[in-house]
C-alpha positions, 0 to 999 in steps of 0.5 A: 134303856139304850143310849142315844147313840143306838138310835143315832147309829141305826138312823145313820146307817139307813139299813136297820132300826134302833132306840133313842134315850126315850125308848122310842123306836127309830126308823131308817133315817129319822130322828125320834122327833121326826118320827113322832112329830112328822117334822124335819129336824132342825139343821145342824151348823156345818162342822169344821172337822168330821165327827165320829159316831160309834157304829155309824162312822165319820160325818163327812158332810152335814148341810141343808141339802143332805148328809154323808157318813162314811164307814170302814170295816175290815179284818185280818184272818189267820186260818188253819184247816190242816187238821181236817180230813183230806177227803170225804165221800158224799151220800151218793158214794162219790169221793171229793178232795179237800184243800187243807188251807193255812193262810193269812188274809186281809179277808174283807174290805167294806166301805159304805156311804150313808145319809140322806138327800134333800129330805131326812126321809130319803135315805141312801146306803151305798158301798163297795165290798171286797172279799180278798180271800176270793181273788179271781172268783166272781163277785170278789168286788161288789158295788151295791146298796139301796135307797129308801124313804121313811114315811114314819116309824111304821113304814119305810119303803126301800129298793136295791140290794139288801139281805133277805130277812130269811133268818135272824143273821140276815136282819141287818146285824152284820158284822155284830156277831159273836164270831168274825164274819162266820155264821154257824153251819146250820145258819149258813145252810138254810139262809137266804143271802143278799139280793135285789128287790123291794121291801117294807119295814117298820113297827106294828106296835112298840114291841113288834117289828116287821119286814117284807121283801119281794126279790129276784132270787135268794142270792144276787151277788155274782149273778147277772141280770141276764141269768135271772128270770122275769118273775119276782118269785122270791118273797121273805117275811120277818116278824119280831117281838121284843116282849120285855124291854122293847129292844135287844141291843144295838141292831139286835146283835148277838151277845150282850156287849151292851150289858143289859141291867134289865132282862132283854128278850126277843122272839122272831119268826121268818118265812121265805119262798123262792123258785130257784133256777139252775141258771140264776145260782151264784158261783160256789166260791162267790162271796156270800153265796147261797147255794141250795145244797143237800145235807151232804153238801151236794148242790142240788142242780148238779147234773146226774146227781140223783141218778144218771140222766136226772138233772134239776133245773128249778126247785121251789124253796120254802124255809121257816125259822123261829128264833128266841134269845135272852140277855142280862148283865153281859150274858146271853143265850140265843137259839134258832130252829130251821125247817126247809121244804124243797118241792116241785122239781123240774128238769130232765127226768125229775118226775120221780123226785119226792119233796125233801124236808131238812131240819136244823138248829143252832145255839149260842151262849156268851158272857162278858167276862170283863165288861166292855173288854173280854167276852167268851162264847160257846156255840153249836149247830146241827142239821138233819136230812136224808142225805146226812146229819152234820153238826159242829161245836165252837168255842171262842173269845173276843178281846175288845182291847180299846173297850169299844166295839170298833176294834177286837181280837177274836180267836175261835176253835171249832170241831165240825162233822161233815160240813154241808157248806163252805166257800173260799171266804168261809172258814171251812170247805164243803165236807170239812171233818175235824178241828180247825181254828182261826184268829181275827183282828177286826176293825169296824167304825 
């Protein structure tokens, strides 16, 4: 059974769910008592100094009319891509050069404020986010967030910017991944991203959780309102089942830092549909961009990509993912399968384009070699499509030198074969072929 801090942190962040020490599922912004009884929790006395809650931040203010929590997330990254091939040729025979980077960056700065106002049911989650590796690129600095109202543990309604629940890594675990701020290439290729919309989430039964979202597009960071059409034609749905313990660790994170003594399991299903327009796509180097690419890395909206005079202006994106995982005594094994179907192409001379289907998977295994201190992991992913079958393998380690999630030193080596994804803030560029590694010092409180 999870510690009370899991439920407390989840409530305070206002963007996910957790459990208290009674095993009660806690919706955004509500204590277990509020969720069950429907009553406002007793107000705490004003505190003289900020109180620190791990994974939630510092309590700056706690009064009768509201509550304010503050967090900071950042990491310094040394990245070495010098062993990658200097160029690649896409599936259409076009050569491309690759920049072989070696640099040190304070890669990201993330500062969220969260809490409630007037009633604990009304939650806010507002933040500033900077990707310093992308200096000069669109959406390098973002001010965003969302507002929500928790009716009970079965229903929370929200609006604003959040991640589409298109795959497991966009359910709200960031930054609690095995690596530091880097998804595997299959996850990065298939997923949706951060966008503006409205959603419902909660639990159907004790071990079944859901989220449904209607949004503007797959990725809104770096895209102005003038670039988006006037139709809410992006929809994303998530259902997860936690059959054994009814939880999967803090925020459902990857790996078993929580050291489960009883076997914890999960199964998740996701479906996303979106009509994507060329005009509403984020810049290729925008932070958290979610471009629709072919499996050779080509952006599908590139003029004359398929043949001279053929340009795609809109396409229907359909994506399904299924994931499963198991955790026990510091060990974990987690995997996800993806299927993407692209159809209904419109644009110049697109009548001859047939629907496209791409498939992929990722696998991640990890073990706490020293509980709360040292974690090792091995992972890999692969994508299958008519324009190429890229793949990768990774090995890494996390040293939690303060025996706390708040600070870790991460080192990760990877070998990638013809990556179809990449941008400035991602550890590899499009077309990456060969070995690379990075070392990260992460702070998260």
